[in-house]
C-alpha positions, -999 to 999 in steps of 0.1 A, spaced: 640 -915 -567 625 -903 -600 611 -867 -599 575 -879 -606 578 -903 -576 590 -876 -552 559 -862 -535 572 -826 -535 569 -798 -510 536 -780 -507 522 -754 -485 522 -719 -474 497 -691 -475 510 -655 -472 487 -625 -473 494 -588 -473 467 -563 -464 470 -524 -465 444 -505 -446 442 -476 -422 478 -464 -425 493 -498 -419 503 -530 -437 499 -564 -422 517 -595 -437 506 -628 -422 517 -663 -430 508 -698 -419 532 -722 -403 526 -754 -422 553 -772 -442 541 -804 -460 559 -831 -479 534 -848 -500 504 -857 -478 525 -854 -446 528 -823 -424 565 -820 -416 563 -789 -395 534 -768 -383 553 -738 -368 575 -725 -396 581 -687 -397 575 -675 -432 571 -638 -424 601 -618 -414 611 -582 -406 642 -568 -423 660 -536 -411 688 -529 -436 702 -495 -430 676 -487 -405 647 -490 -429 620 -514 -417 606 -538 -443 583 -568 -437 586 -598 -460 565 -630 -464 576 -659 -487 561 -689 -503 580 -717 -521 613 -733 -513 627 -720 -479 663 -720 -490 654 -702 -522 634 -676 -503 662 -670 -478 686 -664 -507 662 -639 -522 656 -622 -488 694 -618 -484 696 -603 -519 667 -580 -512 685 -568 -480 716 -560 -500 695 -541 -526 678 -521 -497 712 -513 -482 723 -500 -516 691 -479 -521 680 -468 -486 643 -458 -484 636 -469 -520 617 -502 -517 604 -501 -552 638 -496 -567 653 -524 -546 624 -548 -556 629 -540 -593 667 -545 -590 661 -579 -573 635 -589 -599 660 -580 -627 688 -601 -611 664 -629 -604 653 -630 -641 687 -626 -657 711 -645 -633 715 -681 -643 718 -692 -606 689 -671 -594 666 -682 -623 664 -717 -607 650 -703 -574 614 -713 -567 598 -688 -544 577 -657 -543 578 -627 -520 554 -602 -506 572 -571 -492 562 -538 -476 577 -508 -460 544 -497 -446 536 -474 -476 540 -497 -506 530 -533 -509 546 -555 -536 547 -591 -549 580 -601 -564 582 -632 -587 610 -650 -606 594 -640 -639 607 -605 -633 575 -592 -619 572 -565 -592 534 -562 -588 516 -536 -567 482 -552 -560 448 -536 -566 424 -533 -538 452 -531 -512 454 -569 -507 475 -596 -522 483 -632 -514 506 -660 -525 511 -697 -520 489 -728 -521 461 -711 -502 467 -677 -515 436 -675 -537 413 -685 -508 429 -659 -485 428 -632 -512 391 -638 -519 382 -637 -482 403 -605 -476 388 -587 -506 353 -595 -493 363 -580 -459 380 -548 -471 349 -527 -470 341 -537 -434 351 -517 -404 378 -543 -395 414 -531 -393 441 -547 -415 453 -572 -389 418 -585 -383 411 -588 -420 444 -607 -425 437 -631 -396 401 -638 -408 412 -644 -443 440 -668 -432 415 -687 -410 392 -691 -440 422 -703 -462 432 -728 -434 397 -742 -434 398 -748 -472 435 -755 -482 450 -787 -468 485 -772 -471 476 -742 -448 473 -742 -411 461 -716 -385 494 -712 -368 502 -676 -379 531 -653 -379 518 -617 -382 539 -586 -387 525 -551 -389 543 -520 -403 530 -485 -402 530 -462 -432 
């Protein structure tokens, strides 16, 4: 089947919210192939504990590619315990320079409870402004909703859940079946 005929994988909204001494990363569960929902209960947010350091990660993009990156991140964290930023930078450098990794199509949001980063295949390790970030097909919707809620009295998890609900109402590649992980600073 020619590439332009293949409908392609779409879907995923991942959000990270830092507020009140905690970080919440939430992701929807929808996986779509073209206009068809293949699965509604995928788990795109995971907790890693390399060397006893808790890190929460959410991913958007190709699942196999994201798992490859999560395994690499885990190894970087084992090599640099307690240094999330350094591990993220090392992963981003490898991702950008390694011929195999360059082909991987995914993005990650990671947090150790204190820091919050987005890692991309372009070599970016981004720390978001306003303590909120989002990736994936519904990411911009969730980001806008969460930014609007950040000045409210709502805690981080409630902001993340509300923002994801708004994204699910707007983006056809996002559903309301959430995986939510919270990590304390």
